[in-house]
N, C-alpha and C positions, 0 to 999 in steps of 0.2 A: 504494500500500500504506500503510495507516495504521499508527500506532505499535503497536497491539495485534497486528495481523497480522505486523508486522516482528518483534516480540518472540516471537511464536509460531514463526515460521520459525527464529529464532536458537535458541530452546530446543530445538526438534525437531532442529536441526542438531547442537547440542551432545550431545544424547542419542545420536544416531546415530553421531557421530564416536567417542564413548566406546565404543559397542558394537563398533566396527571397530578398536579398539586404539589410538586416538589419545591422545596425551598431553593434548590439549585445553588447551595453553598459549595465550597470546594470539596468538603467531605462527601456530599451527595454525588458530585461529579466523579470523584475518585472511585467510589464504590460502584457507581453505574458503569463506568468504563471497565473496571475490573470484571464485573459480571458480564459485560458485553464480550470480553475476551474469553473468560473462563467458562461461561455457561452457554453463550450464544455463538461461540466460535468465530468471532470477528477479529481478524488478525491486525489489530491496530499497531502492534509493535512496541507498545509501552511495557517496560519492565516494572513489575511490582514486587515490593518486599512487605513483610508483615511489620507494621510500624505502630506508633502510638495508638491510633484509632482504627486498626485493622489494615487491610491491604492499601498500600500507598505507592505512587509512582512519581519520582522526582522528574522524570521525562515528561509526564503529563502536566505537572505543575509548570514546567518550562513552556510546553505547548500552549497552555492557557495564557501565559504571559505574552507569548508571541501573538496569539489571537487578539488579545487586548491591544497590543502595540499596533497591530494591523487595522484596528478599528472594527473588528468583526464581533467582538463581545465587549460588554461593559460590566463593571462591578457597581452594584447599586445597594446602598444601605437602606433596607426596608424597616429595620428595627435596630436602634442603637445598642440593644442588649445582646445582639447576635452578630455573627460575621456577615459580610455582604453576600448578596445573591449575585449570580452571574446571569446576565441576560444577553440575548442575541441582539446585536446592533443592526440598524437598517442596512449597513454596508454588506452584511452577510447574505442577504437575499440575492444580490447580483453575483456574489462569489459562488454560491452553491449552484447557481444555474450553469456554471461551467462544468459541473460534474453530475449530470443527470443519471448516468449509469450507476454511479456510486450511491446516489440518493435512493434510487429504486432498489438496488441490490441488497442494501442493508436495512430497508424500512421495516421489515417484519421483525428482525432481530432487535432493532432499536425500540419498537413498540413493546416487544416482550420484556425487555429490560426495564423500560420506563414503567410498565405495568407492575413489575416486581418491586421497583424502588418506590414509586408513587410518592405519597406524602409522609413516608416514614421519617422518624427523627434520627439524629446522628447515632445515638446509642444502639438503636435497633439495627441500623445499617452496619455498625461496627460488628455486631454479633453475626449478622448474616454474611458479611464479607469474610470475616474470620472463619466462619463455618465452611464456606465454599472453599477457602484457601486450604483448610484442614482436610475436607472431604477429597479434594482433588490431589493433594500431595501425600495423604496418609491413607490411601485406598486399602492398604493391608490391615488397618485397624477396624475393629467392630464399632458400631455406632456409639456404644457406651464409652469405649476407649477414646473415640474422637471427641466426645463431649468433655471427657477428662483432660484431653490435650488442650482444648479451648480454655478451660478453667486454669490450667497450668500457664498457658500463654497470656491469659487475661484474668488475673485473680479477682477482679471486680465483677466478673460475670458469674452468676450463680450456676450451679450444676443443672437446675431446672431450665434456666434460660439457654444454657449451652445445649442441652438435649433437644429443646424445641428448635433451636437454630440449626442443629445438625439435621433434624428431620426435614426442615424446610429447605436446607441446602441440598440434601440428597434428592428431594423432589424436583427442585429447580434444575439440578445437573441432569437428572434423568429426562426431564421434559426438554431441556435444551439439546441434549444428545439426540433424542428422538426427532425433534423438529429441525435441527440445524446441522447435525453431523451424520445422520443416517438416512 
């Protein structure tokens, strides 16, 4: 995927997340792009590590800065008690028109992820993202062991929350594999 295609995917994802009620803060975007790659098999090329609030990509953070510098997205403070939301700027409409095949090719995957992320809060997205990370990287573990791994990685997550997140992650991965990889 080249840079223009990657930007088109990000812009379309941001628009679709906003339509689904997402705050569209950086954490929301990080988790949505992670799910896009890990669950919906969209090869955006961002490298993710398990970080403070779940899967995180410094490459993605840089890409968002570039999108902002290009005038394709803007940071808007909707509530001073929270971080800014990222919104698609007017310039983006003409930009993505140059990539109609990319827009069409990934529309279903973007809708799937936006539906999964929706209006969830940061803590819930951290649990889900971490669970998908664990499910995909620790396939040899049983579901209960995966939940224990999440609690070990994220001690503030209760075992009940971890078990619920693992169940949801397994369902998402299965659904994504069925719809987008098979």
